[in-house]
Backbone as a chain_set.jsonl record, in Angstrom:
{"seq": "XXXXXXXXXXXXXXXXXXXXXXXXXXXXXXXXXXXXXXXXXXXXXXXXXXXXXXXXXXXXXXXXXXXXXXXXXXXXXXXXXXXXXXXXXXXXXXXXXXXXXXXXXXXXXXXXXXXXXXXXXXXXXXXXXXXXXXXXXXXXXXXXXXXXXXXXXXXXXXXXXXXXXXXXXXXXXXXX", "coords": {"N": [[93.262, 72.558, 115.733], [92.525, 73.607, 118.745], [90.839, 76.487, 119.898], [92.417, 79.145, 121.964], [92.042, 78.757, 125.192], [92.497, 80.188, 127.693], [93.264, 83.549, 127.596], [95.724, 85.379, 126.286], [97.938, 88.044, 125.777], [100.242, 87.982, 124.25], [100.008, 85.74, 122.84], [97.713, 86.49, 121.342], [98.69, 88.673, 120.083], [100.669, 87.561, 118.45], [98.936, 85.98, 116.959], [97.657, 88.082, 115.476], [99.76, 88.847, 114.182], [99.851, 87.221, 112.008], [98.816, 88.375, 109.84], [99.691, 90.215, 107.112], [100.558, 93.39, 106.828], [101.228, 96.984, 105.484], [103.563, 99.337, 106.109], [104.09, 102.47, 107.725], [104.802, 105.808, 108.284], [103.354, 108.219, 110.621], [103.29, 111.672, 110.413], [103.517, 114.86, 111.75], [103.052, 118.634, 112.64], [102.943, 120.548, 115.649], [101.077, 122.919, 117.201], [103.152, 124.627, 118.257], [105.232, 124.306, 116.777], [106.592, 122.016, 117.147], [107.69, 118.685, 116.308], [106.399, 115.504, 115.37], [106.403, 112.113, 114.999], [105.447, 108.768, 114.164], [105.806, 105.32, 113.715], [103.516, 103.284, 112.179], [101.522, 100.322, 111.498], [98.826, 99.765, 111.711], [96.789, 100.622, 109.733], [94.121, 101.839, 107.563], [91.797, 101.855, 104.927], [88.809, 103.57, 105.134], [86.581, 104.906, 103.606], [85.809, 105.626, 100.18], [84.327, 107.965, 99.267], [83.154, 110.252, 101.447], [86.842, 110.624, 101.124], [88.41, 108.606, 103.388], [90.46, 107.6, 105.857], [91.826, 105.173, 108.459], [93.92, 105.119, 111.392], [95.673, 103.895, 114.15], [96.847, 104.725, 117.507], [98.76, 103.941, 120.33], [97.888, 104.725, 123.664], [99.799, 105.16, 125.522], [101.871, 106.559, 123.964], [104.713, 108.635, 123.572], [103.737, 110.757, 121.728], [101.191, 111.123, 121.523], [99.696, 113.31, 122.556], [100.413, 115.55, 120.842], [99.921, 114.208, 118.416], [96.877, 113.956, 118.46], [95.99, 116.306, 118.728], [96.903, 118.057, 116.566], [96.04, 119.616, 113.437], [96.385, 118.677, 111.099], [97.737, 115.644, 109.607], [100.549, 113.756, 108.05], [100.458, 110.806, 106.189], [102.803, 108.541, 105.65], [103.775, 106.366, 103.605], [105.647, 103.57, 103.462], [108.471, 102.435, 101.476], [109.962, 99.217, 100.424], [112.636, 99.906, 100.793], [112.993, 101.031, 102.976], [113.34, 100.544, 105.645], [114.922, 101.236, 107.567], [114.215, 103.898, 108.269], [111.648, 103.229, 109.186], [112.296, 101.726, 111.495], [113.551, 103.889, 112.934], [111.382, 105.817, 113.681], [109.838, 104.205, 115.082], [111.459, 103.911, 117.282], [112.192, 105.076, 120.485], [113.279, 108.061, 120.999], [114.661, 111.354, 121.427], [114.821, 113.323, 119.129], [113.46, 112.35, 116.312], [113.731, 113.58, 113.91], [116.129, 114.487, 113.381], [118.677, 115.539, 111.4], [117.386, 114.518, 108.947], [115.918, 115.183, 106.051], [113.0, 116.553, 104.624], [109.913, 117.332, 103.039], [107.462, 120.104, 103.713], [104.141, 119.388, 103.963], [100.648, 119.653, 104.177], [99.473, 121.715, 106.705], [101.82, 121.811, 107.49], [102.924, 119.204, 107.973], [105.397, 116.772, 108.002], [106.569, 115.468, 104.961], [108.066, 112.574, 103.984], [111.025, 111.806, 102.151], [111.248, 109.161, 99.311], [109.109, 107.505, 99.704], [106.245, 105.275, 99.304], [103.87, 106.173, 99.042], [102.234, 109.299, 99.803], [99.872, 110.404, 101.83], [97.925, 113.328, 102.767], [96.272, 114.465, 105.358], [93.388, 115.628, 107.135], [92.019, 115.851, 110.559], [89.38, 113.809, 110.959], [87.805, 112.299, 112.941], [87.819, 110.877, 116.134], [88.295, 108.108, 118.095], [87.698, 106.178, 121.231], [89.647, 103.038, 121.747], [90.169, 100.487, 123.494], [93.449, 100.161, 124.666], [94.164, 102.004, 122.869], [94.146, 104.829, 120.65], [91.726, 105.344, 118.325], [91.976, 107.108, 115.109], [90.612, 108.888, 112.669], [91.239, 110.054, 109.471], [90.521, 112.488, 106.973], [91.306, 112.48, 103.558], [92.881, 115.069, 102.294], [94.819, 115.377, 100.041], [96.835, 113.451, 97.886], [99.82, 111.578, 96.88], [100.894, 108.991, 94.643], [103.802, 106.906, 94.295], [106.028, 105.148, 92.128], [106.965, 102.562, 93.763], [108.097, 99.626, 95.597], [106.495, 98.292, 98.196], [107.076, 98.574, 101.834], [106.669, 95.567, 103.964], [105.283, 94.149, 106.812], [105.091, 91.293, 108.765], [104.337, 88.644, 110.972], [106.036, 89.593, 112.705], [108.222, 90.547, 111.643], [110.089, 92.381, 108.892], [109.106, 92.649, 105.631], [109.552, 92.255, 102.068], [108.074, 92.15, 98.976], [107.258, 88.858, 98.529], [109.41, 87.917, 99.826], [111.394, 87.648, 103.043], [112.973, 90.032, 104.559], [114.388, 89.779, 106.642], [115.498, 87.2, 106.517], [118.203, 85.343, 104.933], [119.19, 85.962, 101.697], [118.303, 83.877, 98.899], [119.048, 82.16, 95.874], [117.333, 80.373, 93.106], [118.831, 78.023, 92.549], [120.221, 77.807, 94.934], [118.315, 76.936, 96.859], [117.991, 74.219, 95.972], [119.871, 72.565, 97.151]], "CA": [[93.744, 73.224, 116.784], [91.285, 74.064, 119.682], [90.932, 77.818, 120.262], [92.929, 79.133, 123.325], [91.038, 79.067, 126.381], [93.04, 81.215, 128.56], [93.552, 84.699, 126.798], [97.45, 85.812, 126.517], [98.01, 89.143, 124.819], [101.361, 87.528, 123.432], [99.424, 84.804, 121.847], [96.933, 87.331, 120.483], [99.669, 89.833, 119.002], [101.267, 86.636, 117.499], [97.829, 85.668, 115.939], [97.508, 89.164, 114.591], [100.957, 88.842, 113.274], [99.508, 86.273, 110.66], [98.108, 89.345, 108.82], [100.637, 91.01, 106.42], [100.25, 94.688, 106.613], [102.034, 97.795, 104.91], [104.288, 100.096, 107.123], [103.605, 103.955, 107.342], [105.106, 106.846, 109.24], [102.573, 109.375, 110.514], [103.963, 112.841, 110.765], [102.599, 116.034, 112.167], [103.746, 119.617, 113.259], [102.247, 120.89, 116.483], [101.018, 124.415, 117.047], [104.286, 125.21, 118.936], [106.112, 123.872, 115.691], [107.539, 120.704, 117.36], [107.514, 117.504, 115.287], [105.956, 114.175, 115.745], [106.527, 111.021, 113.984], [105.433, 107.373, 114.697], [105.67, 104.172, 112.71], [102.432, 102.436, 112.373], [101.247, 99.44, 110.817], [97.386, 99.731, 111.85], [96.241, 101.666, 108.609], [93.169, 101.03, 106.796], [90.943, 102.647, 104.227], [87.599, 103.579, 105.501], [85.646, 105.368, 102.786], [86.365, 106.528, 99.059], [83.58, 109.152, 99.376], [84.494, 110.855, 101.321], [88.219, 109.794, 101.308], [88.587, 108.632, 104.837], [91.185, 106.501, 106.368], [92.132, 105.107, 109.845], [95.079, 104.481, 112.237], [95.602, 103.856, 115.846], [97.949, 104.982, 118.575], [98.84, 103.729, 121.792], [97.673, 105.737, 124.728], [100.996, 105.432, 126.317], [102.741, 106.857, 123.13], [104.901, 109.896, 123.888], [103.521, 111.515, 120.456], [99.699, 111.131, 121.605], [98.996, 114.758, 122.603], [100.643, 116.311, 119.484], [98.97, 113.817, 117.141], [95.529, 113.924, 118.659], [95.396, 117.733, 118.629], [97.065, 118.652, 115.267], [95.029, 120.005, 112.604], [96.716, 118.066, 109.879], [99.209, 114.981, 109.636], [100.813, 112.909, 106.743], [100.627, 109.25, 106.435], [104.165, 108.192, 104.575], [103.577, 104.97, 103.172], [107.295, 103.354, 103.298], [108.99, 101.578, 100.594], [110.666, 98.333, 100.683], [114.132, 99.854, 101.163], [113.043, 102.178, 104.239], [113.264, 99.726, 107.003], [115.613, 101.955, 108.731], [113.3, 104.844, 108.586], [110.582, 102.737, 110.047], [113.005, 101.889, 112.765], [113.857, 105.513, 113.479], [110.301, 106.449, 113.883], [109.489, 103.344, 115.955], [112.205, 104.005, 118.481], [112.047, 106.137, 121.569], [114.315, 108.994, 121.004], [114.047, 112.748, 121.375], [114.652, 114.0, 117.839], [113.565, 111.341, 115.215], [114.004, 114.365, 112.57], [117.571, 114.985, 113.391], [119.222, 115.094, 110.126], [116.354, 113.944, 108.148], [115.29, 116.062, 104.969], [111.572, 116.267, 104.327], [109.057, 118.415, 102.615], [106.426, 120.217, 104.624], [102.866, 119.279, 103.516], [99.553, 120.431, 104.505], [99.631, 121.792, 108.213], [103.385, 121.639, 107.747], [103.356, 117.755, 108.335], [106.597, 116.438, 107.314], [106.498, 114.361, 103.922], [109.372, 112.103, 103.909], [111.441, 111.276, 100.677], [111.549, 107.876, 98.897], [108.154, 106.624, 100.034], [105.444, 104.702, 98.086], [102.756, 107.394, 98.691], [102.122, 110.418, 100.8], [98.579, 111.007, 101.948], [97.946, 114.472, 103.54], [95.105, 114.531, 106.016], [92.998, 116.581, 108.384], [91.29, 115.256, 111.328], [87.747, 113.796, 110.895], [86.977, 111.85, 114.196], [88.634, 110.067, 117.186], [87.448, 107.262, 118.888], [88.653, 105.3, 122.193], [89.888, 101.74, 121.327], [90.942, 99.907, 124.577], [94.641, 100.754, 125.006], [94.777, 102.866, 121.567], [93.063, 106.012, 120.075], [91.58, 105.361, 116.798], [92.005, 108.26, 114.506], [90.021, 109.025, 111.304], [91.453, 111.342, 108.705], [90.103, 112.884, 105.78], [92.467, 112.599, 102.861], [92.703, 116.104, 101.205], [95.443, 115.219, 98.764], [97.699, 111.96, 97.934], [100.699, 111.173, 95.758], [101.444, 107.604, 94.846], [105.287, 106.925, 93.634], [105.992, 103.837, 91.743], [107.883, 101.91, 94.429], [107.309, 98.519, 96.073], [106.209, 98.859, 99.617], [107.627, 97.759, 102.889], [105.616, 94.964, 104.767], [105.451, 93.717, 108.089], [104.435, 90.043, 108.931], [105.056, 87.729, 111.886], [107.108, 90.341, 113.662], [109.385, 90.892, 110.553], [109.907, 93.158, 107.856], [109.318, 91.725, 104.213], [109.606, 92.795, 100.913], [107.086, 91.198, 98.044], [107.831, 87.531, 98.258], [110.537, 87.461, 100.615], [111.532, 88.154, 104.227], [114.157, 90.954, 104.903], [115.117, 89.175, 107.884], [116.211, 85.804, 105.919], [119.376, 85.474, 103.947], [118.702, 85.994, 100.16], [118.828, 82.494, 98.29], [118.748, 81.922, 94.457], [116.631, 79.098, 93.155], [119.776, 76.993, 92.668], [120.77, 77.603, 96.503], [117.184, 76.34, 97.284], [117.889, 72.813, 95.56], [120.839, 71.97, 97.895]], "C": [[92.598, 73.843, 117.359], [91.72, 75.667, 119.751], [91.594, 78.022, 121.633], [92.067, 79.468, 124.357], [91.565, 80.12, 127.24], [93.56, 82.322, 127.492], [94.984, 85.233, 127.214], [97.413, 86.81, 125.363], [99.156, 88.718, 123.857], [100.815, 86.686, 122.457], [98.354, 85.534, 120.891], [97.692, 88.152, 119.559], [100.384, 88.712, 118.084], [100.03, 86.136, 116.458], [97.642, 86.999, 114.915], [98.677, 89.298, 113.615], [100.858, 88.106, 112.078], [98.903, 87.353, 109.525], [99.165, 90.273, 108.148], [100.067, 92.487, 106.43], [101.72, 95.872, 105.887], [102.592, 98.578, 106.46], [104.424, 101.63, 106.849], [104.22, 104.602, 108.494], [104.004, 107.962, 109.366], [103.431, 110.484, 110.989], [103.239, 114.045, 110.895], [103.643, 117.204, 112.752], [102.838, 120.104, 114.246], [101.931, 122.382, 116.325], [102.118, 125.271, 117.477], [105.351, 124.931, 117.987], [106.969, 122.8, 116.117], [106.967, 119.741, 116.473], [107.047, 116.265, 116.039], [106.061, 113.228, 114.671], [106.425, 109.645, 114.556], [105.267, 106.265, 113.464], [104.595, 103.403, 113.289], [102.333, 101.156, 111.51], [99.409, 98.996, 110.752], [96.841, 100.86, 110.905], [95.208, 100.965, 107.927], [92.401, 102.163, 105.968], [89.45, 102.518, 104.798], [86.314, 103.76, 104.518], [86.077, 105.941, 101.456], [85.476, 107.761, 98.902], [82.765, 109.273, 100.498], [85.699, 110.028, 101.525], [88.611, 109.802, 102.795], [89.656, 107.447, 104.984], [91.513, 106.37, 107.81], [93.357, 104.705, 110.319], [94.807, 104.498, 113.656], [96.852, 104.344, 116.565], [97.786, 104.576, 119.659], [98.688, 104.949, 122.781], [98.72, 106.203, 125.34], [102.267, 106.155, 125.198], [103.101, 108.374, 123.504], [104.301, 111.213, 122.877], [102.002, 111.575, 120.549], [99.244, 112.398, 121.627], [99.213, 115.671, 121.411], [99.727, 115.843, 118.526], [97.589, 113.9, 117.425], [95.048, 115.345, 118.575], [95.824, 118.397, 117.47], [96.08, 118.839, 114.406], [95.16, 118.843, 111.392], [97.839, 116.938, 110.41], [99.263, 114.312, 108.151], [100.854, 111.495, 107.132], [101.643, 108.937, 105.223], [104.111, 106.791, 104.697], [105.111, 104.471, 102.842], [107.501, 102.274, 102.225], [109.815, 100.642, 101.134], [112.416, 98.508, 101.32], [114.187, 100.946, 102.338], [112.856, 101.452, 105.457], [113.907, 100.61, 107.908], [114.825, 103.285, 109.276], [112.115, 104.176, 109.687], [111.221, 102.401, 111.55], [113.222, 103.064, 113.66], [112.711, 105.869, 114.177], [109.402, 105.335, 114.925], [110.159, 103.613, 117.179], [111.995, 105.282, 119.281], [113.346, 107.012, 121.676], [113.708, 110.319, 120.686], [113.845, 113.358, 120.315], [114.64, 113.144, 116.693], [113.69, 112.344, 114.116], [115.285, 114.748, 112.383], [118.286, 114.36, 112.02], [118.76, 114.709, 108.866], [115.584, 114.979, 107.251], [114.07, 115.468, 104.817], [111.081, 117.566, 103.802], [107.823, 118.828, 103.464], [105.014, 120.096, 103.693], [101.828, 119.922, 104.095], [99.647, 120.497, 105.967], [101.133, 121.736, 108.542], [103.691, 120.243, 108.315], [104.275, 117.436, 107.28], [106.111, 115.235, 106.085], [107.855, 113.891, 103.686], [109.678, 111.472, 102.671], [111.411, 109.692, 100.6], [110.303, 106.976, 99.362], [107.11, 106.043, 98.99], [104.304, 105.606, 97.808], [102.825, 108.149, 99.894], [100.333, 110.519, 100.811], [98.515, 112.056, 103.026], [96.437, 114.475, 104.08], [94.814, 115.427, 107.091], [92.206, 115.69, 109.351], [89.873, 115.142, 111.055], [87.27, 113.523, 112.069], [88.095, 111.084, 114.974], [87.822, 109.259, 117.887], [88.38, 106.256, 119.982], [88.601, 103.826, 121.5], [90.694, 100.94, 122.251], [92.221, 100.894, 124.7], [95.309, 101.702, 123.915], [93.631, 103.869, 121.475], [93.054, 105.754, 118.728], [91.256, 106.689, 115.989], [91.576, 108.116, 113.072], [90.499, 110.204, 110.755], [90.827, 111.468, 107.485], [91.154, 113.266, 104.868], [92.203, 113.812, 102.055], [93.546, 116.0, 100.009], [96.464, 113.7, 99.052], [98.606, 112.106, 96.71], [101.193, 109.681, 95.946], [102.772, 107.588, 93.874], [105.117, 105.252, 93.341], [107.221, 103.008, 92.5], [107.105, 100.991, 95.242], [107.48, 98.79, 97.619], [106.828, 97.724, 100.56], [106.571, 96.915, 103.398], [106.123, 94.533, 105.789], [104.493, 92.18, 108.27], [105.153, 89.269, 109.976], [106.193, 88.52, 112.792], [108.283, 90.677, 112.844], [108.948, 91.647, 109.372], [110.008, 92.224, 106.794], [109.216, 92.683, 103.212], [108.621, 91.891, 100.103], [107.797, 90.05, 97.893], [109.184, 86.976, 98.828], [110.923, 88.067, 101.826], [112.807, 89.025, 104.024], [115.082, 90.621, 105.926], [115.92, 87.768, 107.527], [117.026, 86.121, 105.042], [118.661, 85.235, 102.536], [119.414, 84.487, 99.629], [118.56, 82.572, 96.959], [117.935, 80.677, 94.401], [117.681, 77.814, 93.138], [120.263, 76.61, 94.256], [119.575, 76.628, 97.118], [117.096, 74.594, 97.012], [118.938, 71.964, 96.421], [120.357, 71.007, 99.064]], "O": [[91.787, 74.498, 116.705], [92.905, 75.985, 119.654], [91.39, 77.152, 122.48], [91.389, 80.495, 124.317], [90.777, 81.045, 127.439], [94.264, 81.93, 126.561], [95.282, 85.467, 128.386], [96.98, 86.548, 124.241], [99.057, 89.077, 122.683], [101.107, 86.856, 121.273], [98.195, 85.13, 119.739], [97.362, 88.301, 118.382], [100.658, 89.052, 116.933], [100.253, 85.949, 115.262], [97.504, 86.861, 113.7], [98.585, 89.763, 112.479], [101.662, 88.282, 111.162], [98.585, 86.968, 108.4], [99.48, 91.227, 108.859], [98.948, 92.614, 105.933], [102.907, 95.549, 105.848], [102.122, 98.401, 107.584], [104.863, 101.994, 105.758], [104.199, 104.058, 109.598], [103.712, 108.609, 108.36], [104.244, 110.285, 111.892], [102.309, 114.248, 110.114], [104.752, 116.934, 113.215], [101.696, 120.158, 113.789], [102.455, 123.035, 115.422], [102.142, 126.466, 117.182], [106.47, 125.309, 118.333], [108.035, 122.619, 115.528], [105.879, 119.926, 115.926], [107.321, 116.082, 117.225], [105.815, 113.55, 113.508], [107.254, 109.314, 115.403], [104.634, 106.482, 112.43], [104.563, 102.946, 114.431], [103.27, 101.023, 110.723], [98.878, 98.183, 109.996], [96.487, 101.94, 111.376], [95.259, 99.758, 107.689], [92.424, 103.323, 106.38], [88.947, 101.399, 104.903], [85.305, 103.055, 104.543], [86.836, 106.899, 101.604], [86.032, 108.686, 98.309], [81.771, 108.559, 100.636], [85.641, 108.901, 102.017], [89.057, 110.801, 103.36], [89.631, 106.464, 104.242], [91.501, 107.414, 108.463], [93.946, 103.87, 109.632], [93.85, 105.042, 114.206], [97.915, 104.263, 115.949], [96.683, 104.749, 120.177], [99.32, 105.997, 122.65], [98.8, 107.371, 125.72], [103.433, 106.258, 125.581], [102.24, 109.23, 123.711], [104.393, 112.398, 123.198], [101.465, 112.12, 119.584], [98.407, 112.725, 120.786], [98.341, 116.448, 121.022], [98.935, 116.545, 117.897], [96.942, 113.921, 116.377], [93.859, 115.596, 118.378], [95.174, 119.409, 117.207], [95.087, 118.141, 114.613], [94.202, 118.258, 110.885], [98.63, 117.149, 111.329], [98.358, 114.307, 107.316], [101.228, 111.085, 108.231], [101.331, 109.066, 104.039], [104.358, 106.145, 105.715], [105.714, 105.043, 101.934], [106.733, 101.316, 102.138], [110.433, 100.915, 102.163], [113.129, 97.731, 101.954], [115.191, 101.605, 102.606], [112.095, 101.934, 106.296], [113.432, 100.74, 109.036], [114.815, 103.643, 110.453], [111.838, 104.642, 110.792], [110.688, 102.781, 112.593], [113.077, 103.112, 114.882], [112.891, 106.263, 115.329], [108.364, 105.716, 115.467], [109.473, 103.561, 118.2], [111.673, 106.358, 118.777], [114.314, 106.679, 122.361], [112.705, 110.536, 120.007], [112.808, 114.015, 120.234], [115.667, 113.087, 116.017], [113.784, 111.714, 113.063], [115.629, 115.305, 111.341], [118.418, 113.185, 111.676], [119.469, 114.568, 107.869], [114.64, 115.591, 107.753], [113.882, 114.252, 104.835], [111.619, 118.653, 104.01], [107.146, 117.912, 103.929], [104.94, 120.805, 102.69], [102.172, 120.974, 104.633], [99.888, 119.447, 106.563], [101.578, 121.633, 109.685], [104.646, 120.109, 109.08], [104.147, 117.664, 106.077], [105.388, 114.276, 106.356], [108.727, 114.642, 103.25], [108.882, 110.723, 102.104], [111.525, 109.0, 101.612], [110.47, 105.757, 99.401], [107.214, 106.41, 97.82], [103.829, 105.815, 96.692], [103.393, 107.732, 100.903], [99.687, 110.699, 99.779], [98.983, 111.788, 104.133], [95.494, 114.487, 103.288], [95.655, 115.928, 107.838], [91.705, 114.694, 108.829], [89.166, 116.141, 110.92], [86.375, 114.248, 112.503], [89.146, 110.734, 114.436], [86.717, 109.633, 118.28], [89.448, 105.716, 119.694], [87.648, 103.487, 120.799], [91.848, 100.666, 121.922], [92.123, 102.117, 124.807], [96.474, 102.101, 123.908], [92.528, 103.808, 122.016], [94.038, 105.861, 117.996], [90.228, 107.296, 116.286], [92.128, 107.299, 112.335], [90.313, 111.287, 111.309], [90.577, 110.415, 106.899], [91.898, 114.203, 105.156], [91.37, 113.723, 101.153], [93.112, 116.475, 98.96], [96.697, 113.115, 100.11], [98.23, 112.663, 95.678], [101.709, 109.206, 96.958], [102.769, 108.198, 92.805], [104.454, 104.406, 93.941], [108.296, 102.821, 91.929], [105.942, 101.176, 95.602], [108.425, 99.386, 98.137], [107.036, 96.534, 100.323], [105.45, 97.419, 103.338], [107.348, 94.454, 105.879], [103.322, 92.099, 107.899], [106.381, 89.184, 109.963], [107.068, 87.96, 113.451], [109.304, 91.082, 113.399], [107.811, 91.638, 108.899], [110.724, 91.223, 106.826], [108.832, 93.83, 103.44], [108.358, 90.811, 100.632], [108.844, 90.045, 97.245], [109.836, 85.992, 98.477], [110.794, 89.288, 101.742], [113.663, 88.595, 103.251], [116.232, 91.031, 106.078], [116.847, 87.35, 108.221], [116.797, 87.08, 104.304], [117.736, 84.445, 102.345], [120.555, 84.07, 99.829], [117.543, 83.245, 96.797], [117.795, 79.965, 95.396], [117.374, 76.739, 93.654], [120.579, 75.498, 94.681], [119.88, 75.648, 97.796], [116.36, 73.835, 97.643], [118.858, 70.736, 96.388], [121.185, 70.437, 99.774]]}, "num_chains": 1, "name": "protein.A"}
């Protein structure tokens, strides 16, 4: 197949969707006690010493101001049964935390229950990245839980080994 000659953002997005990622929710509390939370799949390890991670946020995100200026934030790595939580924080709604129990972490950043991992971070650096802001965090503490992760691939949620969007079938059903 020949490379695309005319650059299409949709085609580019589809190509990027060929790479499976985990799903996380970034949470923070602002200086005025307001809360912010966004679903991301643009998360990566940068360094083990010092412990640094990065993620990116769209410049048009309603949570941008709070998240770029807060002292701390939490990266809540979602488990495979937390698709609803991912959708809650991906949606545009006024109070994403309504009726949701959480534990306050560093800087009072919400730690969401049932996750695979929590990483409590403080801002290390920010860099412009086109239509996104790239945020680098220093991990001050973390907890890993023994839960399988929620994955995202090709615009769909997945669990290890199967799409959560497709109907489940057993080995005998596949032979029909």
